[in-house]
Every structure is written in C-alpha cells, then in structure tokens.
C-alpha positions as CSV (number, residue, x, y, z in Angstrom):
1,M,-10.4,-19.3,-5.0
2,L,-13.6,-17.8,-6.5
3,A,-13.6,-16.6,-10.1
4,A,-12.6,-13.2,-11.1
5,I,-14.7,-10.9,-13.4
6,H,-14.8,-12.2,-17.0
7,S,-17.5,-10.2,-18.6
8,R,-19.6,-7.0,-18.2
9,E,-22.4,-9.2,-17.0
10,D,-20.2,-10.5,-14.1
11,E,-19.2,-6.9,-13.4
12,L,-22.8,-5.8,-13.4
13,H,-23.7,-8.4,-10.8
14,W,-20.8,-7.5,-8.5
15,L,-21.8,-3.8,-8.7
16,A,-25.4,-4.6,-8.1
17,L,-24.5,-6.6,-5.0
18,T,-22.5,-3.8,-3.4
19,L,-25.2,-1.3,-4.2
20,V,-28.0,-3.1,-2.4
21,P,-29.4,-0.7,0.2
22,G,-28.5,-1.7,3.8
23,L,-26.2,-4.5,2.9
24,G,-22.7,-3.8,4.4
25,A,-19.4,-5.3,3.4
26,R,-19.5,-8.0,6.1
27,K,-22.9,-9.3,5.1
28,A,-22.1,-9.1,1.4
29,G,-18.9,-11.1,2.1
30,Q,-20.9,-13.8,4.0
31,L,-23.3,-14.1,1.0
32,I,-20.4,-14.6,-1.4
33,E,-19.0,-17.2,0.9
34,R,-22.3,-19.0,1.0
35,F,-23.5,-18.7,-2.6
36,R,-20.0,-18.5,-4.3
37,S,-21.0,-15.7,-6.8
38,P,-23.2,-12.6,-7.0
39,Q,-25.3,-14.3,-9.7
40,A,-26.2,-17.1,-7.3
41,V,-27.0,-14.5,-4.6
42,F,-29.5,-12.8,-6.8
43,R,-31.0,-16.2,-7.8
44,A,-31.5,-17.2,-4.1
45,S,-35.0,-17.0,-2.6
46,K,-35.9,-14.5,0.1
47,T,-36.1,-17.5,2.6
48,E,-32.6,-18.6,1.7
49,L,-31.2,-15.1,2.1
50,E,-32.9,-14.7,5.5
51,A,-31.4,-18.0,6.6
52,C,-28.0,-16.4,6.1
53,G,-28.9,-13.6,8.6
54,I,-30.0,-11.1,6.1
55,G,-32.9,-8.9,7.3
56,G,-36.3,-9.1,5.6
57,A,-36.1,-5.6,4.0
58,V,-32.6,-6.2,2.6
59,A,-33.5,-9.7,1.4
60,Q,-36.4,-8.2,-0.4
61,S,-34.2,-5.6,-2.1
62,I,-31.8,-8.4,-3.3
63,S,-34.7,-10.5,-4.6
64,S,-36.3,-7.6,-6.4
65,G,-33.0,-6.7,-8.2
66,C,-33.6,-3.0,-7.6
67,S,-29.9,-2.2,-7.5
68,F,-29.2,-3.2,-11.1
69,E,-30.3,0.1,-12.6
70,D,-27.8,1.9,-10.4
71,A,-25.2,-0.7,-11.4
72,V,-25.6,0.1,-15.1
73,A,-25.1,3.8,-14.3
74,Q,-21.9,2.9,-12.4
75,Q,-20.6,1.0,-15.4
76,E,-21.1,4.1,-17.6
77,K,-19.2,6.3,-15.1
78,M,-16.4,3.7,-14.9
79,L,-16.0,3.8,-18.7
80,E,-15.8,7.6,-18.7
81,T,-13.0,7.7,-16.1
82,G,-11.0,4.5,-17.0
83,T,-12.0,2.9,-13.7
84,V,-12.0,-0.9,-13.2
85,V,-13.4,-3.0,-10.4
86,V,-11.4,-5.7,-8.5
87,P,-13.7,-8.1,-6.5
88,I,-12.5,-10.0,-3.5
89,S,-12.5,-13.1,-5.7
90,D,-10.0,-11.6,-8.1
91,P,-6.3,-12.8,-7.7
92,R,-5.3,-9.2,-7.9
93,F,-7.2,-8.3,-4.8
94,P,-4.6,-7.6,-2.0
95,E,-4.0,-10.8,0.0
96,K,-3.5,-9.0,3.3
97,L,-6.8,-7.1,2.8
98,R,-8.7,-10.3,2.1
99,E,-7.7,-11.7,5.5
100,I,-9.1,-8.9,7.7
101,Y,-12.4,-9.3,9.6
102,D,-14.6,-7.2,7.3
103,P,-12.8,-6.8,3.9
104,P,-14.6,-4.9,1.1
105,V,-16.1,-7.2,-1.5
106,L,-15.2,-4.8,-4.3
107,L,-12.6,-2.2,-5.0
108,F,-12.9,0.6,-7.6
109,V,-9.4,1.4,-8.9
110,R,-7.8,3.9,-11.2
111,G,-4.2,3.7,-12.3
112,R,-1.6,1.0,-12.0
113,V,-3.6,-2.0,-10.8
114,E,-0.5,-4.1,-10.4
115,L,0.4,-2.1,-7.3
116,L,-2.3,-4.1,-5.5
117,G,0.2,-6.9,-5.3
118,S,3.1,-4.9,-4.0
119,L,4.4,-4.7,-0.4
120,M,2.7,-1.7,1.2
121,L,3.3,0.6,4.2
122,G,0.6,2.9,5.4
123,V,1.6,6.4,6.4
124,V,-1.0,8.5,8.3
125,G,-1.1,11.6,10.4
126,T,-2.8,14.9,11.2
127,R,-4.5,17.1,8.6
128,R,-2.8,20.1,10.4
129,P,0.9,19.2,10.5
130,T,3.8,21.3,11.7
131,P,6.6,22.1,9.3
132,Y,8.5,19.3,11.0
133,G,5.8,16.8,10.3
134,V,5.6,17.8,6.6
135,A,9.3,17.4,6.2
136,V,9.6,14.1,8.0
137,A,6.6,12.6,6.2
138,E,8.0,13.6,2.8
139,R,11.5,12.4,3.5
140,L,10.6,9.1,5.2
141,A,8.0,8.3,2.5
142,A,10.6,8.9,-0.2
143,D,13.3,6.8,1.5
144,L,10.9,3.9,2.2
145,A,9.5,4.0,-1.3
146,R,13.1,3.9,-2.7
147,A,13.7,0.9,-0.5
148,G,10.8,-0.9,-2.4
149,L,7.8,-0.3,-0.2
150,T,4.6,1.1,-1.8
151,I,3.4,4.1,0.3
152,V,-0.3,3.9,1.1
153,S,-2.3,6.9,2.5
154,G,-5.6,8.6,2.2
155,M,-4.9,11.7,0.1
156,A,-6.2,13.9,2.9
157,R,-4.7,17.3,3.7
158,G,-1.5,17.3,5.8
159,I,0.6,14.2,6.4
160,D,-1.3,12.1,3.8
161,T,-0.5,14.6,1.0
162,S,3.1,14.9,2.1
163,A,3.5,11.1,2.1
164,H,2.1,10.8,-1.4
165,K,4.3,13.7,-2.7
166,G,7.4,12.2,-1.1
167,A,6.9,8.9,-2.9
168,L,6.1,10.5,-6.2
169,A,9.1,12.8,-6.0
170,A,11.3,9.7,-5.5
171,G,9.8,8.3,-8.7
172,A,8.4,5.4,-6.6
173,D,5.1,3.8,-5.9
174,T,2.1,5.1,-3.9
175,V,-1.5,4.2,-3.4
176,A,-4.3,6.5,-2.3
177,V,-7.4,5.0,-0.5
178,L,-10.3,7.4,-0.7
179,G,-13.3,8.0,1.5
180,C,-15.4,8.9,-1.6
181,G,-15.7,7.7,-5.2
182,V,-12.5,7.5,-7.2
183,D,-13.9,10.1,-9.6
184,V,-14.4,12.6,-6.7
185,V,-11.5,14.8,-5.7
186,Y,-11.4,15.5,-2.0
187,P,-10.0,17.8,-0.8
188,S,-10.4,20.0,-3.9
189,E,-6.9,21.5,-3.6
190,N,-5.4,18.0,-4.3
191,R,-6.8,17.9,-7.9
192,K,-3.3,17.8,-9.4
193,L,-2.1,15.2,-6.9
194,A,-5.1,13.0,-7.7
195,G,-4.3,13.3,-11.4
196,D,-0.7,12.3,-10.8
197,L,-1.7,9.4,-8.6
198,A,-4.2,8.0,-11.2
199,V,-1.3,7.9,-13.7
200,K,1.9,7.2,-11.8
201,G,0.3,5.4,-8.8
202,L,-3.1,4.0,-7.9
203,V,-6.3,5.5,-6.5
204,L,-8.9,3.1,-5.0
205,S,-12.1,3.1,-3.0
206,E,-14.8,0.7,-1.9
207,F,-17.3,3.5,-2.3
208,P,-19.2,3.7,-5.6
209,M,-18.5,6.2,-8.4
210,G,-19.7,9.7,-7.5
211,A,-20.0,9.0,-3.7
212,P,-19.4,12.2,-1.7
213,A,-16.8,12.4,1.0
214,Y,-19.1,12.0,4.0
215,P,-17.3,12.2,7.4
216,Q,-18.5,8.7,8.4
217,N,-16.7,7.2,5.4
218,F,-13.2,8.0,6.6
219,P,-13.0,5.6,9.6
220,V,-14.4,2.9,7.2
221,R,-11.7,3.6,4.6
222,N,-9.0,3.5,7.3
223,R,-9.4,-0.2,7.8
224,I,-8.4,-0.6,4.1
225,I,-5.2,1.5,4.6
226,S,-4.1,-0.7,7.5
227,G,-5.5,-3.9,6.1
228,M,-3.5,-3.6,2.8
229,S,-0.3,-2.8,4.6
230,A,2.5,-4.6,6.3
231,G,2.4,-1.9,8.9
232,I,1.3,1.7,9.7
233,M,3.6,4.6,10.4
234,V,2.1,7.6,12.3
235,V,3.6,11.0,11.8
236,E,2.0,13.6,14.1
237,G,-1.6,13.5,15.4
238,A,-3.6,14.2,18.5
239,Q,-4.4,11.4,21.0
240,Y,-7.9,10.8,19.6
241,S,-7.3,11.6,15.9
242,G,-8.1,9.6,12.8
243,S,-4.5,8.4,12.7
244,A,-4.9,7.0,16.2
245,I,-8.0,5.1,15.0
246,T,-6.0,3.7,12.1
247,A,-3.2,2.6,14.5
248,R,-5.8,0.7,16.6
249,L,-7.2,-0.9,13.5
250,A,-3.7,-2.0,12.5
251,I,-3.1,-3.6,16.0
252,D,-6.4,-5.4,15.7
253,Q,-5.4,-6.7,12.3
254,G,-2.0,-7.9,13.5
255,R,0.0,-5.2,11.7
256,E,3.2,-3.5,12.8
257,V,2.7,0.0,14.2
258,F,5.5,2.5,13.8
259,A,5.6,6.1,15.1
260,V,7.8,9.1,14.5
261,P,8.6,10.9,17.8
262,G,7.9,14.6,18.1
263,N,8.3,17.6,20.2
264,V,6.8,16.9,23.6
265,T,5.4,20.5,23.8
266,S,3.4,20.1,20.6
267,K,-0.2,18.8,20.7
268,M,0.5,17.2,17.3
269,S,3.2,14.9,18.9
270,W,0.9,13.5,21.5
271,G,-0.5,10.7,19.4
272,P,2.8,9.2,18.1
273,N,4.6,9.7,21.3
274,L,1.9,7.9,23.2
275,L,2.0,5.0,20.7
276,I,5.7,4.7,21.3
277,K,5.1,4.5,25.1
278,Q,2.6,1.8,24.4
279,G,5.0,-0.3,22.3
280,A,5.0,1.1,18.8
281,K,8.4,1.0,17.0
282,L,10.2,4.4,17.1
283,V,11.2,5.6,13.6
284,Q,14.1,7.9,13.0
285,E,15.1,6.7,9.6
286,W,13.7,4.3,6.9
287,N,15.7,1.3,8.1
288,D,13.9,1.4,11.4
289,V,10.8,0.2,9.5
290,V,12.5,-2.2,7.1
291,A,14.4,-4.0,10.0
292,E,11.1,-4.9,11.7
293,L,9.5,-6.5,8.6
294,P,9.1,-10.3,8.5
295,V,11.8,-12.3,6.8
296,E,9.7,-13.1,3.7
297,E,8.9,-9.4,3.2
298,R,12.5,-8.3,3.6
299,R,13.3,-11.0,1.0
300,R,10.9,-9.3,-1.4
301,L,12.6,-5.9,-0.9
302,I,16.0,-7.4,-1.6
303,A,14.7,-8.9,-4.8
304,A,13.1,-5.6,-5.8
305,G,16.3,-3.7,-4.9
306,Q,18.3,-6.0,-7.2
307,S,15.9,-5.3,-10.0
308,R,16.1,-1.6,-9.4
309,I,19.9,-1.5,-9.5
310,L,20.0,-3.7,-12.6
311,S,17.5,-1.4,-14.3
312,E,20.0,1.4,-14.0
313,G,22.5,-0.8,-16.0
314,G,24.6,-2.2,-13.2
315,G,27.5,-4.5,-14.4
316,S,28.4,-5.6,-17.9
317,S,25.6,-6.8,-20.2
318,A,26.6,-10.4,-19.8
319,E,26.7,-10.2,-16.0
320,S,23.4,-8.3,-15.8
321,G,21.6,-10.8,-17.9
322,G,22.8,-13.6,-15.5
323,G,21.6,-11.5,-12.5
324,R,18.0,-11.2,-13.5
325,Q,16.8,-14.1,-11.4
326,A,13.3,-14.3,-10.0
327,S,14.3,-14.7,-6.3
328,L,17.2,-14.5,-3.9
329,D,18.3,-16.3,-0.8
330,L,18.0,-14.0,2.1
331,G,21.0,-11.7,2.6
332,P,24.6,-11.8,1.4
333,S,27.2,-14.2,2.8
334,A,29.0,-12.7,5.7
335,E,32.3,-12.9,3.7
336,L,30.9,-11.0,0.7
337,G,29.4,-8.3,2.9
338,K,32.7,-7.9,4.7
339,K,34.6,-7.6,1.4
340,I,32.3,-4.9,0.1
341,L,32.6,-2.9,3.3
342,E,36.4,-3.1,3.1
343,L,36.4,-1.8,-0.5
344,L,33.9,1.0,-0.1
345,K,34.9,4.4,1.4
346,V,33.1,6.9,3.5
347,D,34.5,10.0,1.8
348,S,34.4,9.0,-1.9
349,A,32.0,7.0,-4.0
350,T,32.7,3.7,-5.8
351,H,31.0,2.9,-9.0
352,L,29.2,-0.5,-9.2
353,D,31.4,-1.6,-12.2
354,D,34.6,-0.8,-10.3
355,L,33.4,-2.6,-7.3
356,L,32.5,-5.7,-9.3
357,E,36.0,-5.6,-10.9
358,R,37.8,-5.3,-7.6
359,L,35.8,-8.1,-6.0
360,G,36.9,-10.4,-8.8
361,D,34.9,-13.4,-7.7
362,G,31.2,-13.7,-7.3
363,S,28.4,-12.9,-9.7
364,S,26.9,-9.5,-10.2
365,S,23.5,-10.7,-8.8
366,E,25.1,-11.8,-5.5
367,T,27.0,-8.5,-5.2
368,I,23.8,-6.4,-6.0
369,A,21.8,-8.4,-3.4
370,A,24.6,-7.9,-0.9
371,L,24.7,-4.2,-1.6
372,F,21.0,-3.8,-1.1
373,E,20.9,-5.6,2.2
374,L,23.8,-3.6,3.4
375,E,21.9,-0.5,2.4
376,M,18.8,-1.8,4.4
377,L,21.1,-2.3,7.4
378,G,22.2,1.3,7.1
379,L,25.8,0.4,6.4
380,V,25.9,1.4,2.7
381,R,24.2,4.3,0.8
382,Q,23.5,4.3,-2.9
383,L,24.2,7.6,-4.7
384,P,22.9,8.5,-8.2
385,G,24.6,6.8,-11.2
386,K,25.2,3.4,-9.6
387,N,27.7,4.8,-7.0
388,F,28.0,3.6,-3.5
389,V,29.6,4.9,-0.2
390,K,30.0,3.4,3.2
391,V,28.0,5.0,5.9
392,W,30.1,6.5,8.7
C-alpha cells in the first residue's frame, strides 16, 4: 500500500499532479504505480516520463511544475470550505473504487469521511421523474439505508435528489458524487440539500475546487457512483439516459444491477424495464436488493443491524454490553429463528425486552442478530421503540 498524505507538502504534490493539463486519471494512476509517489513523478526526467507513455507536451508540463501555483490556490479554497483530499494511496479510499479500470487518483471530500468505508448502493434515474418515480426512490432509499446500506447518487434533479432525501429522512447515510467541484452547488435549487449532505452525509468529487458542472463531466463521475457501490439500482429513465450509461458501467465493473419496474406506457419506464428484460434484478422492496448481495456484504449488514438495535438500548445493560461484539457468524440458527417467529405476532408488537425474557436461553447479541436477518428476509419488521412484529 502506498503512503497516505501526511503533510501539506504531500497534499500539494497530489493536487499538482491531478492539475497537470492533459493528464487524465488513467495516466496519472500509471505514473503513481511506476514512481510510487507524486514527489517522485515530479522529480522524474522528461525522458523517463515519456517512457511511461506520457506525451511530450504533458511530460514537459510535469517537468516544469507549472501546476503547483494552481495547487496552492486549491489548498486555500479547501481550507475555506473544510474540504479534505483522499488520494488513491490512502487507506480510507474506497476499496471497490480502487479496483476499477480507471479510478480517480484523488477525491475531494466534504462531510463524514468515514462513509468512504461503508457498504454502498448507487441509486440513479431520470432528472424528470413521474410522481411514482419520486415516491419509489424516496421509499426504497429510506428502507435500504435503514438496512445499513449507504445510498450513493449524484445530487442531480429528479431521482438522485429523491434518493438522497429518502436516506436523510430515515436518519441514515448517503453520499453525493458531483460532476463539479465540491464547493459548487449544482443544480442551484439543491443548495439546502448540499448543505445537509456536507454535514450529515458526504459530498465528493474528483474535479478540483471551483470546477463548473460541464456536461462532459457527468458520464465521468458516473463511473465513481458505480465503482464505489456493491450495485446500482435504476428508478425510471429513458433507454439512452445517463442512468442507462451508469448501469452499463456497473456491468463492466462487475457490479449487480437492480431495476424498479414501471408503467409500460411511460417513456420513463423504458430504461429500467429493458434492464430487467436483459437480466437486471427486479426490485419491489428493499429485501430484493439485500438478498442478492454477496455473503460477506450481508454479514456486514447483520453486524450493522445489531449495532443499530443496541444503540436504541435493546436488552438489559448487562446483556447489551455482552452483545457489542465486532463480528457475527452469518445468520441465526434455524432453531432460534423458528422460536422468534413463533413468539412474534402479526397484529400486535412485541418489545425486544419481552422477547428476550420469553426466549429465556440465548444471549441478547444472538437474538438481535437473528431478528435483523429475519428482517432482511422479510419475515419480521421492526417498529419504533424496539418493537417487532411478524410479517403476514
């Protein structure tokens, strides 16, 4: 693993590398792989740079150090806005994103940087949704966020905005990937949403501070949305829309593709309906997504669900303390799950403490893990106040 940024000088060199005119993410990544650090790149001769496939004009720009003045200006803007940079060498850089063909070498981020390490799901769709699309995007985003997934979208008009709002309304995690600088609000009507995301969630971009939202930036940023995520869920969109491009990127990157079916008479349903015909997973409820995740990622959700229930004060203090373990074996035992389903009712809620008392044996951590997996399977629903009901 390469080193992370340890000083303002390190940061300055990373910024200067990304600001070299004509040097794209792919070539910059190749230079880092070859020379191991931005400092070494700038110390290399023009001949050494050209031997790495860098064109003469770009190699001359690197050798001249012409981008350092812009890098200093970037640092000043970052200080003003509370922005930090996370290079590809940083352990906080999303592991899934690092593995794609052309990852960005540097991310500008504002907000809760720890969300870069969370399990993410991209939600994309049309900028001109129907009322159905808005309602579905908000509800599914909220449900999936409550289940422990971080909702990733692009803060564009329409479905993107609905997805972010749904996650925020659920008090859960969401990340916005921008096609402009993180200090630029686009579209302008999302100013309040951008402010909320920078505090309660995370805003990130590979584009430098102050970069305008040029149209050509959005297909570029879409590879980050899909690259960071375990999968992409499409909610409304035309056949050749930006969401369809993101779905194709997700397929190329080996990600799961999910689609919400829509009215066959609506143009906005053409994209997701076609994806379903081509093999995308049909989504009617949040568990349709969770059930398709790999075993290790479902394990992470179970562990997160246990922590969420415990944070609401589940069980006695002694039992709760014993339940705060770092990891869980996948799933409850069949016997414990069967007992829980026998005790829970469809028409009346059972409090977690009452359930633990009636079960008698087994630790609170095992019961909480079992409840959360049953919830993911759609057999149990959690209500406010640590109450649970069996799903009919």
